[in-house]
N, C-alpha and C positions, 0 to 999 in steps of 0.2 A: 504494500500500500504506500502510495506517495503522499506526503503531507502537502497541504496547500502552499506552504512557505518554500517548497523546494525550488520554485522558479522566481522567487522574490529577490529584489535588490537587497542584499543583506545589510547594508549600512543603516537602513531605517530601523533595524532591530536593536541597534546600539546607540541610537540618538534619542535621548529622553523626550524630546519634543514630539516624537512619533510613536511613543510607547502605546498610547491609547488607540491610535489608528491600527497599529500592528496587531494588537490583541483582538480588536474587533474584526479586522479584515482577514487575518490568517489563523488566529488561535481559536476563536469562538467557533464551535462546530467541528473542529479538527478531531478526527478519530484517534490521533496519536498524542493528544495533549498530555495525558497522564504519563506516558512513557517518556515524553520530552522533558517534563518537569522532573521526573525521577532521575533521569540521566544527568540533567543539569545540577540537581542538588548533590548528587554523588561527585560530579566533577568539581563543583565549588568547594566541597569539603576537602577534596584531595589537593586542589590548587590554591585554596585560600582567598579567592576573590570573587566578586559578583559583578556581572555586567550583562546588559542586554535583556531582551524579552525572550523567555524560554517557558514553554508549557503554559502560556497565558498569564505569566507573572512578570513583574518588574523586579529589579534588584531589591527595592524597598519591600515589596510583597514577600520576597523570599527571606529577607532578614527577619520579618515578623514571623513567618512560618517556622523558620529554624529556631528562633527564640522560644516559640510556643512548644515545639517538639522537644527541645532540651529541658524546658521546665517540666513538661509532662514526664519525661524520662527520669528526671531527678525525683519527682513525686513517687513514681513507680518504684524506683530503687530504694527510697527511704521507707516505703511500705514493706519491702523485703527484709529490712534490718530488724 
Protein backbone atom coordinates (compact mmCIF):
# COMPACT_ATOMS: atom_id res chain seq x y z
CA UNK A 1 0.00 0.00 0.00
CA UNK A 2 1.32 3.41 -0.95
CA UNK A 3 0.72 6.31 1.45
CA UNK A 4 -0.71 9.57 0.06
CA UNK A 5 2.47 11.43 1.01
CA UNK A 6 4.70 9.26 -1.18
CA UNK A 7 4.48 11.72 -4.07
CA UNK A 8 4.42 14.89 -1.98
CA UNK A 9 7.05 17.61 -1.93
CA UNK A 10 8.71 16.62 1.35
CA UNK A 11 9.92 20.07 2.41
CA UNK A 12 6.38 21.01 3.47
CA UNK A 13 6.46 18.23 6.08
CA UNK A 14 9.31 20.01 7.85
CA UNK A 15 8.13 23.63 7.65
CA UNK A 16 5.98 24.51 10.68
CA UNK A 17 3.83 26.94 8.70
CA UNK A 18 2.58 23.98 6.61
CA UNK A 19 2.01 21.45 9.41
CA UNK A 20 -1.79 21.87 9.51
CA UNK A 21 -2.01 21.64 5.72
CA UNK A 22 0.11 18.48 5.61
CA UNK A 23 -1.91 16.77 8.34
CA UNK A 24 -5.19 17.56 6.62
CA UNK A 25 -4.03 16.85 3.07
CA UNK A 26 -1.87 13.78 3.57
CA UNK A 27 -2.33 12.25 7.03
CA UNK A 28 -6.05 12.41 7.65
CA UNK A 29 -7.54 9.27 6.20
CA UNK A 30 -4.16 7.66 5.51
CA UNK A 31 -4.35 3.92 6.19
CA UNK A 32 -0.71 3.90 7.32
CA UNK A 33 -0.87 6.74 9.86
CA UNK A 34 -0.44 4.46 12.90
CA UNK A 35 2.57 2.68 11.40
CA UNK A 36 4.08 6.02 10.42
CA UNK A 37 3.70 7.41 13.93
CA UNK A 38 5.06 4.25 15.53
CA UNK A 39 8.15 4.29 13.30
CA UNK A 40 8.65 8.00 13.96
CA UNK A 41 8.46 7.61 17.75
CA UNK A 42 10.93 4.76 17.62
CA UNK A 43 13.35 6.75 15.45
CA UNK A 44 13.03 9.85 17.60
CA UNK A 45 13.80 7.86 20.72
CA UNK A 46 16.87 6.38 19.06
CA UNK A 47 18.19 9.61 17.50
CA UNK A 48 17.04 12.06 20.18
CA UNK A 49 15.35 14.80 18.16
CA UNK A 50 11.92 15.61 16.73
CA UNK A 51 11.20 17.24 13.42
CA UNK A 52 8.43 17.39 10.85
CA UNK A 53 4.98 15.90 10.51
CA UNK A 54 4.81 12.13 10.96
CA UNK A 55 1.75 10.00 11.56
CA UNK A 56 -0.52 13.03 11.61
CA UNK A 57 1.41 14.67 14.45
CA UNK A 58 3.71 17.65 14.85
CA UNK A 59 6.85 17.63 17.00
CA UNK A 60 4.88 19.44 19.73
CA UNK A 61 2.17 16.76 19.59
CA UNK A 62 4.77 14.03 19.91
CA UNK A 63 6.45 15.79 22.84
CA UNK A 64 3.11 15.72 24.68
CA UNK A 65 2.46 12.12 23.67
CA UNK A 66 5.89 10.96 24.82
CA UNK A 67 5.58 12.85 28.11
CA UNK A 68 2.20 11.22 28.77
CA UNK A 69 3.53 7.77 27.87
CA UNK A 70 6.49 8.18 30.23
CA UNK A 71 4.23 9.39 33.04
CA UNK A 72 1.91 6.40 32.55
CA UNK A 73 4.89 4.03 32.51
CA UNK A 74 6.21 5.56 35.73
CA UNK A 75 2.80 5.11 37.37
CA UNK A 76 2.65 1.50 36.20
CA UNK A 77 6.16 0.75 37.46
CA UNK A 78 5.42 2.34 40.85
CA UNK A 79 2.35 0.08 41.17
CA UNK A 80 4.60 -2.93 40.70
CA UNK A 81 6.83 -1.92 43.62
